[in-house]
N, C-alpha and C positions, 0 to 999 in steps of 0.2 A: 723134896721136891726135885726131880730131875730138868735140866735147861736143855733145850733142843740146838742141834747145829743146823744151820741152812738148810732148807730152804724157809722155814718160819710163814710168816701173814704178811701179807699185803690187802689193802684196802681201797675200792674204787670211792668217788668223789661221794659219792652218792651215800654209803654209809659212814664218809668221814664226818658228811654233814648233818645225819643221825646223832652220831657219837657226839657233835658238840651239843645239840640240843637236847641229848638226853644230861650232857654234862649240866648244862646249865637250870636244868627241873631239881636234877637228882644230886648234882656233887660227881665226886670223880666215880670212875665206870671199870669194872672187868669183864672179860668175859670167860666161860666154860663151853668147852663141847666134849660132852660126856661119850657120844657113841651109842648111846643107847638105842633103843627102838624108838619109834614117832617123832616126836619132838626132842627128845633125849639127843638125835643127831645133829640137833640144829645147833648153830651157835646160841649159847644164852645171855644176854646181857643182865647185870645185876650192880646195885651199888657197890662200890669197891670196899672188900672185905666181909660182905656178907653171903658170900658163897663158902662155904668151907673147903679148902684142898685139900686133897688125900697126897699120902706121900710117893703114889705114882703117877700121879698130874705133871702132865709136862709144860713150861712156859715155853711157847712157840716163838713169842717177841711181842712188840706193843703194836697197838694200831692209834694212831694219833694221842701217843702218850696210854692207854688202854692199853695193861696187860690182856695178854691171850693165852689160855690154857687150854690143854687139851688133854683127857684120860689115856693113862698108858697105853691101855688096851687098844685105844682107837690111833695114838703114834703110830704105833706098832705097824697098824695096815695102812697110815698114809702117810710115814715117814720119807716117801720119796714122791711127795706131789708137790708142788708149788700151789700155797692156797691164799686165795681172794674174799675176803669178806665183803658180803657185799648185802641191798637190802631191795625188798621189793616188795610192792602193793600185794597187802592179804593178810590174815590172823596167822599167826604163830603160835607160840606159846604162851600161857596166862602169866608166867611168871616171868617172862623176860621185860626189860623195860619199855621196849620199844613196841609192844602191842596196843595199849590204848592208843597210838599213834596208828593205828591203820596198817601197820606196815610191818614185815619180819626180816630179822639178819638170815641170809645163807651164807655157805660157803662154796664156792667154786673152784676147781680144781684141775691141775693138769698135771701129768706125770713128767717128772724130771729123770734125766739120766743118771742111772745106780753108778757108784765106784768102783 
């Protein structure tokens, strides 16, 4: 598993509030964004340790104490962006912990200057 250099990942207040609610219900949580098609390109929230990480997954940082990983191929495409985890109303992936709450996590990105 690789560790990314900044910019890492940030979160909105709404996303942090949802993480705290999910932590109360499920214990510690983690995020993974694979970069696959459809819901695979959305950040997925799991109970900590219930998603099996691969060697190429990159730890971008922590959001309110929750580790946020991204698939290595996706990281190569997004490594020059500033990422912000947010939450919006609507149905996301069925496997992500926030789905029963009627919301879904998403990533907002801004291009950063390259070195």
